[in-house]
N, C-alpha and C positions, 0 to 999 in steps of 0.2 A: 475492349481493354478497360479494366476498372480504373477509376480516378480516385485517388486517396487524398483527401484534403488535409493540409498541414498548416499550423499556425505557430510561428516563432515570435509573435509579438510579446508573449508573456515570459519569454526566456531571458533571464538576466545575464548580461555580459560581464564576465569577470576581468577586472583590470587591476594590475598591481598597483600598490601605493607609489606615489612618486618617490624617487630616490632621495632619502632624507633621514634624519633622526626624529623620533617621536616620543612624547610623553604618552605612557599607556599603562595598562594593567594586565595581569594574567587572566585571560578569558577562560581558558581550559587547557589541560594537558591530557592528551589522549593516546592510548596505545593503538598503533596502526600495525596489525599483523601483516607480515610479508605474504604476497601472493605468489612469489617465485620461491620454490623450495631451496634454492641456492642463496637467497637473500636473507637478511636478518630483519626482525621486527624493528619498528621505530617508535619514538615518542614524538607526537606532534604538539609543540607548544604554540598556542594561538594567543596573540597579543591584540588588545583592544585599544585603539587610539582614544585618549581621554581629553585631548585639548587641541586647539588649532582648527584649521580649515578642513582637516580630514577626520574630524571628530565622529566617533562611532564606527569607523571602518576597521577592518581586522587584516592581520597578516600573520603567517605561521612559519615557524622554524622547525625543521625536522632533525631529530637526534637519533642516530643509529645506535642499536643495542649490540652491535658487533664488538667482539673483544678488542679488535684492532682500533675501534673508535672510542674506546673507554676513556681515553684522555680527554676527548672533547665532551663527553657526557659529564665527566668529573668537573671539568672547567665550567660547564653550565651550572651545576649544583653549587660550585664554589661561590658563585655570585650571591647565593642565598645563605652562605655560611653553613651548608648542610653536608658537605661531602665527607667530612671526617667522621660523623656519627651515623651516616646513612648506611644501613645494612641490607635493606630490601625495599622494594616499591610495591605498594598495594594498589590493585586496580579493580574496579567494580566489574563483575562478571557480565552484567547486562549492558552497560554503556561503554565499557572499555576506558572509562575515565579514571585518571589517577586520583586516588583518595588519600593516600598517605605517602609522602607528605602532602598536605592540602595547600596548594599555592594559589588557588583562585583568589583574585582581588588584590594580589600583591602589586604595589606600584613599581613600575620599571621604566627604563629608557631603552628603546630598541631602535635598530637601524634597518632600513631597506637599502640594499646596495647591489651593485652589479658585479657578479663574480667574474674575474678575468679569465678563469679557466672555461674552456669551451666544453659543451655537452652536446654531442651530435651536431657539431659544427656551429653551434650558436652559444652566445653568452647568456647566462642565466641570471634572473634577478632573484636574489635571496634575502633572507631576514635573519638577523642575529640579535641576541641580547647583549646590551652594553653595560647596564648598571641596574641594580636593585635599590630602590629609594626607601625601603623600610625593612625591618627584620622579618624574616620568614618564620612561621611557626615550626618548632622543633618536631622532627618525626617521633611517633610513639615507639619506644623500643619494643622489640619483639620479646615475648616471655622466654626466659632461658630454662632449659631443663635442669632439675635438681640433680646434684651428684648422688650416686648410689652410696649408701653407708654400709659398713661391715655389720654382719649379724652380731648381736650382743649375746653373751652367755645367758642361760636361763636364770632368772632371778629366783631367790629363795621365797618360799611361800609367805605371803603377806598376811598380817592379821585381818580379821573380818573388817571390811570397809565400813566407814561411817556413813550415814545418809549424806548424799551429795547435794550441794546447793546449785541452783541454776547460775551459770556463768555466761557472760557474753563473750563471743569469739573476738579475739584481738584482730584487728584489721592489719593486713600485711602492709608494711610501709613501702610506698612506691619510691623508686629512684628519682631524684630530682632531674627535671629536664635540663639539657645543656643550655648554658646562658651564652647568647651571642652578643658581643659588644654592641651597644646602642650606637646608631649612626645619627649624625646631626640632621634634624629635619630639613627636607628639601622642599621648597615651594614649587608647586606645579606651575608651569607656564609654557606658552607656546615657544618652541625652539627657534623658529624661523621668523617670528614677527617682531615683538616688542624689543627695542635695543637694550632695555635695562635688564633683560634676562640673560643668563649665562649661556655661552655657546660651548658645546662639547666637541672636542676634537679627537 
């Protein structure tokens, strides 16, 4: 009988972050295609802890693209002040990473909590966004198709044209990006340590 050697010493064990609130930033937002044809694709927003004892660790929140869950997706983008002008999401074909709106690096506060609802008989540890600490970049508006114009009647013969001078093309004016009201700067600090720092409830 053959003997197959195995080595689990290099396998990393995944542990959830302790239940708490954290200062962090958006590490990535990735499209996760559904493997079950009866399910919908999801966005996976990954948060990076930027302060405190858990510095450098990550936790992810999953946002379903199901029409029934659109209210939750809208609420998530509401934190960034983007839901009103957001018309589409752009995802990189090779990496499945969200490219527009680009939210990577935006400072946030997120929470790791225990969902009281049971899943397969067990309580689940989940992550949710609580607050955005800076204004997110506005999404780039998609180009709109120009309306068709009615055909004009044939013009009368014009006199012989004079020699034309070289003219520079006029640049098409871009629509101004929507302005999001500025938030009062918030100082990063560990939530659970120094007493002088505010506690979010």
